[in-house]
C-alpha positions in Angstrom: 45.3 164.5 241.2 44.6 164.9 245.0 44.2 168.2 246.7 47.5 167.7 248.5 49.3 166.8 245.3 48.0 170.0 243.7 49.3 172.0 246.7 52.6 170.3 246.4 52.9 171.1 242.8 52.2 174.8 243.6 54.9 174.6 246.3 52.7 176.0 249.0 55.1 175.8 251.9 53.8 173.7 254.8 56.5 175.3 256.9 54.6 178.5 256.9 51.0 177.6 256.7 48.3 175.7 258.6 46.0 173.4 256.7 42.3 173.9 256.9 39.9 171.9 254.7 37.1 174.2 253.5 34.8 172.9 250.6 37.6 170.7 249.4 40.2 173.5 249.1 43.3 174.3 251.1 43.0 177.5 253.1 46.2 179.2 254.1 46.4 180.9 257.4 49.3 182.1 259.6 49.7 180.3 262.9 48.9 182.4 265.9 50.7 181.2 269.0 49.9 181.7 272.6 52.8 182.1 274.9 51.9 178.9 276.7 52.4 177.0 273.5 56.0 178.2 273.3 56.7 177.3 276.9 55.3 173.8 276.4 58.1 171.2 276.7 57.8 168.1 274.7 58.9 164.7 276.1 61.4 164.5 273.3 63.1 167.9 273.6 65.2 168.3 270.5 66.5 171.7 271.7 68.4 170.5 274.7 72.2 170.1 274.6 73.7 167.7 277.0 77.5 168.0 277.2 77.7 164.6 279.0 76.1 162.9 276.0 78.2 164.4 273.3 81.8 165.4 273.6 81.4 167.8 270.7 79.9 170.5 272.8 83.0 170.8 275.0 85.6 171.2 272.3 87.9 174.1 273.3 88.4 175.1 269.6 85.0 176.7 269.4 85.6 180.3 268.1 84.1 183.4 269.5 83.4 184.7 266.0 81.7 181.5 264.9 78.3 183.0 265.5 76.8 185.1 262.7 76.3 188.6 264.1 73.6 189.6 261.5 70.2 190.6 262.8 68.6 188.8 259.9 68.2 185.1 259.0 67.8 184.4 255.3 65.8 181.3 254.1 66.6 180.5 250.4 63.8 178.4 248.8 65.8 176.6 246.2 62.7 175.0 244.6 60.4 178.0 244.9 58.4 178.7 241.7 55.0 179.7 243.1 54.9 180.8 246.6 53.0 182.8 249.3 55.9 185.1 250.2 57.3 188.3 248.8 61.0 189.1 248.9 60.6 192.3 250.9 58.3 190.8 253.6 59.7 189.1 256.7 58.5 185.7 257.8 56.5 186.3 261.0 58.3 184.4 263.8 57.2 185.2 267.4 60.2 184.8 269.6 58.9 187.2 272.2 58.9 184.4 274.8 62.7 184.1 274.5 64.2 186.0 277.4 67.7 186.4 278.7 66.9 184.2 281.7 65.5 181.5 279.4 68.8 181.5 277.4 71.1 181.6 280.4 69.2 178.7 282.0 69.2 176.7 278.9 73.0 176.5 278.6 74.1 176.9 282.2 75.2 173.2 282.4 77.8 173.5 279.6 81.4 173.4 281.0 83.0 175.1 278.0 82.8 178.7 278.9 83.3 180.0 275.4 80.6 177.7 273.9 78.2 178.5 276.7 78.5 182.3 276.3 78.2 182.2 272.6 75.2 179.9 272.5 73.6 182.1 275.2 74.3 185.2 273.1 72.9 183.6 270.0 69.8 182.5 271.8 69.2 186.0 273.2 69.5 187.4 269.6 66.4 185.5 268.6 64.3 188.2 270.4 65.2 190.8 267.8 66.0 188.5 264.8 64.2 189.1 261.5 63.6 186.1 259.3 63.4 186.7 255.6 62.7 184.5 252.5 64.0 184.5 249.0 63.9 182.2 245.9 66.8 184.0 244.3 69.5 181.4 243.9 72.2 184.0 243.3 71.9 184.8 247.1 73.2 181.4 248.1 76.2 182.8 249.9 74.0 185.0 252.0 71.5 182.3 252.9 71.4 180.6 256.4 68.9 177.9 255.5 68.4 176.3 252.1 64.9 174.8 251.7 63.8 172.1 249.2 60.4 170.7 248.4 61.2 167.0 247.9 59.1 166.7 244.7 61.2 169.5 243.1 64.5 168.7 244.7 67.5 168.5 242.3 68.3 164.9 241.5 72.0 165.6 242.0 74.6 168.3 242.5 73.0 170.0 245.5 74.6 173.4 246.2 77.7 173.2 248.4 77.1 174.9 251.8 79.6 176.4 254.2 80.2 174.3 257.3 82.9 175.6 259.6 83.3 177.3 262.9 83.0 180.8 261.3 80.0 180.2 259.1 77.3 177.7 259.0 74.6 177.1 256.4 71.9 174.5 256.8 69.5 172.6 254.6 66.0 171.3 255.0 63.6 169.2 252.9 59.9 168.8 253.3 57.0 166.9 251.7 53.5 166.1 252.8 52.4 163.5 250.2 52.9 159.8 251.0 55.9 157.8 249.8 53.7 156.3 247.2 52.8 159.6 245.6 55.9 161.7 246.0 59.2 161.2 244.3 62.6 161.9 245.9 64.3 160.9 249.1 67.5 159.4 247.7 69.4 162.6 248.5 68.0 163.1 252.0 71.2 161.8 253.5 72.8 165.1 252.5 70.1 167.2 254.3 70.3 168.5 257.8 66.6 168.7 258.6 64.3 166.2 256.9 60.7 167.2 257.9 57.6 165.3 256.8 54.7 163.7 258.5 56.7 160.8 259.9 56.7 161.3 263.7 59.7 159.1 264.3 62.1 159.9 261.5 61.6 163.7 261.0 64.3 166.0 262.5 64.1 168.1 264.6 60.3 167.5 264.5 57.6 166.4 262.0 55.7 168.6 259.6 52.2 167.1 260.0 48.7 168.0 258.9 47.8 168.8 262.5 47.5 172.1 264.3 47.4 170.7 267.8 45.6 173.6 269.5 42.7 173.7 267.1 42.7 169.9 266.8 42.4 169.4 270.6 39.7 172.1 270.8 37.6 170.2 268.4 38.5 166.7 269.6 37.3 167.4 273.1 34.2 169.4 272.0 30.7 168.2 272.7 28.8 166.3 270.0 27.5 168.8 267.5 24.5 166.8 266.3 22.7 164.4 268.7 22.3 160.8 267.7 18.5 161.2 267.3 18.9 164.0 264.8 21.5 162.5 262.5 20.7 162.0 258.8 18.1 159.2 258.5 18.6 158.3 254.8 22.2 157.1 255.4 24.4 156.7 258.4 27.7 157.0 256.4 29.1 159.8 254.3 32.0 159.7 251.8 33.5 162.7 249.9 36.3 161.6 247.6 37.1 162.5 244.0 40.0 160.0 243.4 38.4 156.6 242.4 41.7 155.0 241.6 43.4 155.1 245.0 46.6 153.1 245.4 45.2 151.0 248.3 41.9 150.0 246.5 39.6 151.7 249.0 37.0 152.3 246.3 36.5 148.5 246.0 35.6 148.3 249.7 33.2 151.2 249.6 31.5 149.9 246.5 30.9 146.5 248.2 29.9 148.2 251.5 27.2 150.2 249.6 25.4 146.9 248.9 24.9 146.3 252.7 24.4 149.8 254.2 23.4 153.2 252.7 26.3 155.6 252.0 25.9 159.1 250.8 28.8 159.8 248.4 29.1 163.5 247.4 32.5 163.2 245.7 33.4 162.2 242.1 34.0 158.6 243.1 30.8 156.4 243.3 28.7 159.5 243.4 25.1 159.1 244.4 24.5 162.6 246.0 24.7 165.9 244.2 27.7 168.0 245.1 25.6 171.1 244.9 23.6 169.8 247.8 26.7 169.6 249.9 27.6 173.2 249.1 24.2 174.5 250.1 23.9 172.3 253.3 27.3 173.2 254.7 30.3 175.5 254.3 32.8 172.7 254.8 33.1 169.0 254.8 33.4 169.0 258.5 30.1 170.7 258.9 28.4 168.3 256.5 30.0 165.3 258.2 28.4 166.4 261.6 24.9 165.3 260.4 26.1 161.7 259.8 27.1 159.0 262.2 30.2 157.8 260.3 32.7 159.3 257.9 34.8 157.2 255.6 38.3 158.7 256.2 40.5 156.1 254.4 43.6 157.6 252.9 44.7 157.0 249.3 47.6 154.9 250.5 48.6 153.2 253.7 52.0 154.4 255.0 53.6 154.9 258.3 52.2 158.1 260.0 50.5 159.2 256.8 47.3 160.7 258.3 45.8 163.7 256.7 42.9 166.1 256.9 40.5 163.2 256.3 40.8 162.1 259.9 41.0 165.7 261.2 37.8 166.7 259.5 35.9 163.6 260.6 36.9 164.0 264.3 36.3 167.8 264.1 32.7 167.0 263.0 32.2 164.8 266.1 31.2 161.9 263.9 33.0 158.5 264.0 35.7 158.0 261.4 36.1 154.8 259.4 39.8 154.2 258.7 42.1 151.5 257.3 45.2 150.4 259.2 47.2 147.2 259.1 50.6 146.5 260.5 50.5 150.0 262.0 50.4 151.6 258.5 49.4 154.0 259.7 49.0 153.6 263.5 45.9 155.7 264.3 46.4 155.3 268.0 49.3 157.9 267.6 46.8 160.5 266.2 43.4 159.8 267.9 42.0 158.4 271.2 41.7 154.6 271.5 38.2 153.4 270.5 37.4 156.6 268.6 37.3 155.1 265.1 36.3 152.0 263.1 39.2 150.2 261.5 38.1 148.2 258.5 40.9 145.7 258.9 39.4 144.6 262.2 36.7 142.7 260.2 37.0 139.6 258.1 34.5 140.4 255.5 32.7 143.5 254.1 29.4 142.1 255.4 30.8 141.7 258.9 31.9 145.3 258.8 28.5 146.4 257.5 26.7 144.4 260.2 28.7 146.2 262.9 28.0 149.6 261.4 24.3 148.8 261.1 24.3 147.7 264.7 25.9 150.9 265.9 23.6 153.0 263.7 20.6 151.6 265.6 22.1 151.4 269.1 22.8 154.9 270.6 24.5 153.5 273.7 26.9 151.4 271.7 27.5 154.2 269.3 28.3 156.7 272.0 31.0 154.5 273.3 33.1 155.7 270.4 32.6 159.3 271.7 33.8 158.6 275.3 36.4 161.4 275.2 33.8 164.1 274.3 32.8 165.2 277.8 32.2 168.7 279.1 35.6 170.2 280.1 36.4 170.9 283.7 35.6 174.4 284.8 39.2 175.3 285.2 39.7 174.8 281.5 36.5 176.4 280.3 36.6 179.9 281.8 37.1 181.6 278.4 35.1 179.1 276.3 36.1 175.8 274.8 37.6 177.3 271.6 39.8 179.8 273.5 41.8 177.4 275.6 45.6 177.8 275.3 47.7 174.9 274.0 49.0 174.3 277.5 45.5 174.0 278.8 44.5 171.7 276.0 47.5 169.4 276.8 46.6 169.3 280.4 43.1 168.4 279.5 44.4 165.7 277.2 46.4 164.3 280.1 43.2 164.2 282.2 41.0 162.6 279.6 43.4 160.4 277.7 46.0 159.7 280.4 49.6 160.7 280.2 50.6 157.2 279.0 48.1 157.2 276.0 49.8 156.5 272.7 48.4 159.7 271.2 49.9 161.7 274.1 53.3 160.0 273.6 53.4 160.5 269.8 51.5 163.3 268.1 51.0 165.5 271.1 54.7 165.1 272.2 56.3 165.7 268.9 54.2 168.2 266.9 54.4 171.8 268.2 52.2 173.2 265.5 54.2 176.3 264.9 55.6 177.8 261.7 58.3 175.3 260.6 60.8 177.9 259.4 60.5 179.6 262.7 61.0 176.3 264.5 64.2 175.6 262.5 65.5 179.1 263.2 65.0 178.6 266.9 66.6 175.2 266.7 69.6 176.5 264.8 70.1 179.4 267.2 69.9 177.2 270.3 72.0 174.2 269.2 75.7 173.8 268.7 76.2 173.4 265.0 78.4 170.3 265.1 75.6 168.4 266.8 73.5 169.1 263.8 76.1 168.3 261.2 77.4 165.1 262.9 73.9 163.6 263.3 73.6 160.4 261.4 71.6 161.1 258.3 69.6 158.7 256.0 67.4 158.8 253.0 63.7 158.9 253.1 62.2 155.3 253.5 61.1 153.7 250.3 57.4 152.7 249.8 58.3 149.0 250.2 59.7 149.8 253.7 56.9 151.9 255.1 53.7 151.3 253.0 51.3 148.5 252.4 51.2 147.0 248.9 49.0 148.3 246.0 45.3 147.4 246.3 45.9 146.0 249.8 42.4 146.8 251.0 40.7 145.2 248.0 43.0 142.1 248.2 42.4 141.7 251.9 38.7 141.5 251.7 38.7 139.4 248.5 41.0 136.8 250.2 39.0 136.9 253.5 35.8 136.1 251.6 37.4 133.3 249.7 38.8 131.8 252.9 35.4 131.9 254.6 33.7 130.2 251.6 36.4 127.5 251.5 36.0 126.8 255.2 
């Protein structure tokens, strides 16, 4: 069972935690937000209401008492069995950046006076709103948001929610494991807010593995270990315990080992003592830094399924080795162009190994994969590289990557990296409820729709080798 599967089984809520990979464990930490992060506007702004686009927002029947006057917002975790919350503790949502002027400006274009005034009032109430959590299903009538972890979601008979002008209840479902390794999805058409790692189909935004602020800090950091001081015994490192991955990655690594040295510290194809890894570094990322390449291939290849494997590799300032075919996943959405090695770009394992060997012995060619790691401009480095605000990091990303870069248009435009419950509370309080309910809903895509077939990596290289021999 993978680390993420274990976390899913324990129902550790991704909506309220950041993921940090430390010695193969998940560390939970509350997200601290800078005011600039809240003010950042994404290119795909889900919070806007345009009365010219949707006639719903100007319906005169909207009632003055349709807005809940309570100073509390209750989240009911319907699938909560083991959790990180206590009933009496509030969920920490920082809405301090919400001002009256912000709310007035947000809805000033609405022509329905009653709707405009009520949405403005509701928006202003965010500043003093307390968000609380419960797993007590008897409190269903009190709840404002019903939350489901997809793996533990009831197969049928979801609780009936109130949906009228006077009272609105909402539902959300979340999951982080790939479609291959997580059940559920057939009832998602009944859910208001499906949130998972899929950048395109999540609503109102994805729930990814990425904390954009810390990710960009490390992405644009200088190289931690110079080329000349990298580990001499092997240019490549691999730390994986699952040796039966759905995509057959272990077959590729086994063959690759016959052409180029690979230090494997995990349980799969192990040839290095794990104790050595523990003494040499406090985290995988720190250990990775002394190698030139990190094998960061996921256990399955699905649309936008990119985990801490890529994050840790790039954070170490080594070059990741990934697997992507037919944009499953599309790594250009998550990392700079020419910052990783894609195994599917090579016809045979030997051809892949030859290129890795070449890069391992050619510093100039190797450094071309680190082109984006340059000293930051002085205007972004006054307080130190790890202390830049999200807004500063995004401006730096625009300068280094370009505003039209795929990564800028996808991950950086869609993932706000704040507590997902808080994100939904804000969305609910700043969006006319009928726009949410009337949104066209659908089930989660099936593995056949968004994932490569089983053992695709192994089959690809086996077929490529046969074709070359036949030629």
